[in-house]
Each structure stands twice: as structure tokens, then as C-alpha cells.
C-alpha positions as CSV (number, residue, x, y, z in Angstrom):
1,M,20.5,28.8,-1.5
2,N,18.6,27.4,1.7
3,I,16.1,24.5,1.0
4,K,13.3,25.8,-0.1
5,E,15.4,27.3,-3.3
6,L,17.4,25.0,-3.6
7,R,13.7,22.9,-4.0
8,E,12.5,25.4,-6.0
9,Q,15.8,25.1,-8.2
10,A,15.6,21.6,-8.8
11,I,11.8,21.2,-10.2
12,K,12.2,25.0,-12.3
13,R,15.3,22.6,-13.9
14,Y,13.3,19.9,-14.7
15,E,10.6,22.0,-16.0
16,N,13.3,24.0,-18.7
17,G,13.7,20.0,-19.5
18,E,17.0,18.4,-17.4
19,S,17.2,15.1,-16.5
20,P,16.1,14.1,-13.0
21,K,19.9,12.2,-12.8
22,E,21.7,15.7,-13.5
23,I,19.6,18.2,-11.6
24,Y,20.0,15.4,-7.9
25,Q,24.1,15.2,-8.4
26,S,24.7,18.3,-9.6
27,L,23.2,19.7,-5.9
28,G,24.7,17.0,-4.6
29,K,21.1,15.5,-3.7
30,G,19.7,11.6,-3.7
31,K,17.4,10.5,-6.2
32,T,14.4,9.7,-3.9
33,W,14.7,13.7,-2.3
34,F,14.6,15.1,-5.8
35,F,11.4,12.3,-7.1
36,K,9.4,13.3,-3.1
37,W,9.9,16.5,-4.0
38,L,8.3,16.6,-7.9
39,K,5.4,14.5,-6.2
40,R,4.9,17.3,-3.9
41,Y,5.4,19.5,-6.4
42,K,2.7,18.1,-9.0
43,L,0.3,16.8,-5.7
44,D,0.3,20.1,-3.2
45,G,0.0,23.2,-4.7
46,E,1.6,26.9,-4.0
47,N,3.0,25.2,-0.2
48,W,4.2,22.4,-2.0
49,T,8.4,24.3,-0.6
50,K,7.3,23.2,3.0
51,S,8.3,20.3,4.8
52,H,5.7,18.4,6.1
53,S,6.1,17.5,10.1
54,R,6.8,14.0,11.1
55,K,5.0,13.8,14.4
56,P,2.9,11.1,14.2
57,H,-1.3,11.9,14.7
58,Q,-1.7,9.6,17.0
59,S,0.2,8.6,20.3
60,P,-2.0,5.8,20.3
61,K,-0.4,4.7,24.2
62,R,-1.0,7.9,25.4
63,I,-2.5,7.7,28.9
64,D,-6.2,10.1,29.2
65,K,-5.8,13.6,30.9
66,I,-7.9,12.0,33.5
67,M,-5.2,9.4,34.0
68,E,-2.1,11.9,33.9
69,Q,-3.4,13.8,36.1
70,T,-4.5,11.2,38.3
71,V,-0.4,9.9,38.3
72,I,0.7,13.7,38.6
73,E,-1.7,14.1,41.9
74,T,-0.1,10.5,43.6
75,R,3.5,11.6,42.3
76,K,2.7,14.8,44.3
77,Y,1.6,12.9,47.3
78,L,4.0,10.5,47.7
79,E,7.1,13.3,47.2
80,R,5.6,15.0,50.2
81,K,5.6,11.6,52.1
82,Q,9.2,11.0,54.0
83,Y,10.5,8.0,52.8
84,S,8.6,7.6,50.4
85,Q,10.1,6.3,46.9
86,I,8.3,8.1,43.7
87,G,9.3,6.7,40.7
88,A,6.8,4.3,38.2
89,L,6.5,1.0,40.2
90,A,5.8,2.9,43.8
91,I,3.3,5.1,41.8
92,S,1.8,2.2,40.0
93,Y,1.9,0.3,44.0
94,D,-0.6,3.6,45.3
95,L,-2.4,3.9,42.2
96,N,-3.9,0.1,43.1
97,K,-3.9,0.2,46.4
98,Q,-6.6,3.0,45.8
99,G,-8.0,0.8,43.7
100,I,-6.9,2.3,40.3
101,I,-5.6,0.0,37.5
102,S,-2.1,2.1,36.7
103,P,-0.9,2.6,33.3
104,I,2.2,0.6,33.9
105,D,-0.4,-2.7,35.2
106,M,-2.9,-1.9,31.8
107,P,-2.4,-4.7,29.0
108,S,-0.5,-3.8,26.0
109,Y,-4.1,-4.0,23.8
110,L,-6.2,-1.4,26.2
């Protein structure tokens, strides 16, 4: 039995009058697991058995595309230079020489 069928079976048993404790214990699951899927069943409609992504909708510390491309280009430039370092501090130093505030030097509130 796959995880989707397990979730469906738990809810079907609940609807047939079985107690939640009997259901989640017999399935080897916990109380929070059972009530999570019961809540989804009641709220989400027909796609309730699907797991939701845990990925955040936004990444507040992510740099914008233009700055990302500038960092990549600077890294490639430094790779071509003989005896040049190519780490974060070297990229930051080179960006600062160009008059660009690098992501490593940006205050965290921006």
C-alpha cells in the first residue's frame, strides 16, 4: 500500500466511525499525522492526499538576477586571470573596485 492509499484508508475508517486513536495506532502513525490529513481532507477537496511542497514561496535573502549575473561574470573574469583567487572575498573585492556593493557587503536589512 502506498502513502496515498494509506491516507485514504485512514480517512475512510474515520468516516465509518472508528476512533482516530485506533486508526493511527493500527497504521503505525502518530496523532499529528492523522489529524493533519483529516484537516486536509476537510479543506482541500479532491487533491487532499497530495503532499504540499515544503519549499518557501520567497527567498528574502536571495540576490536579484542582475547582481547574480554580475557575480558570475566577475568570477569568470577572475578565473581567467593568472594567480587570481576566485572565492567570495576575491569577488567582493573586485566588485568593490568596480564601485559595486557586493552581496557579501550588503547589510542584512536590505
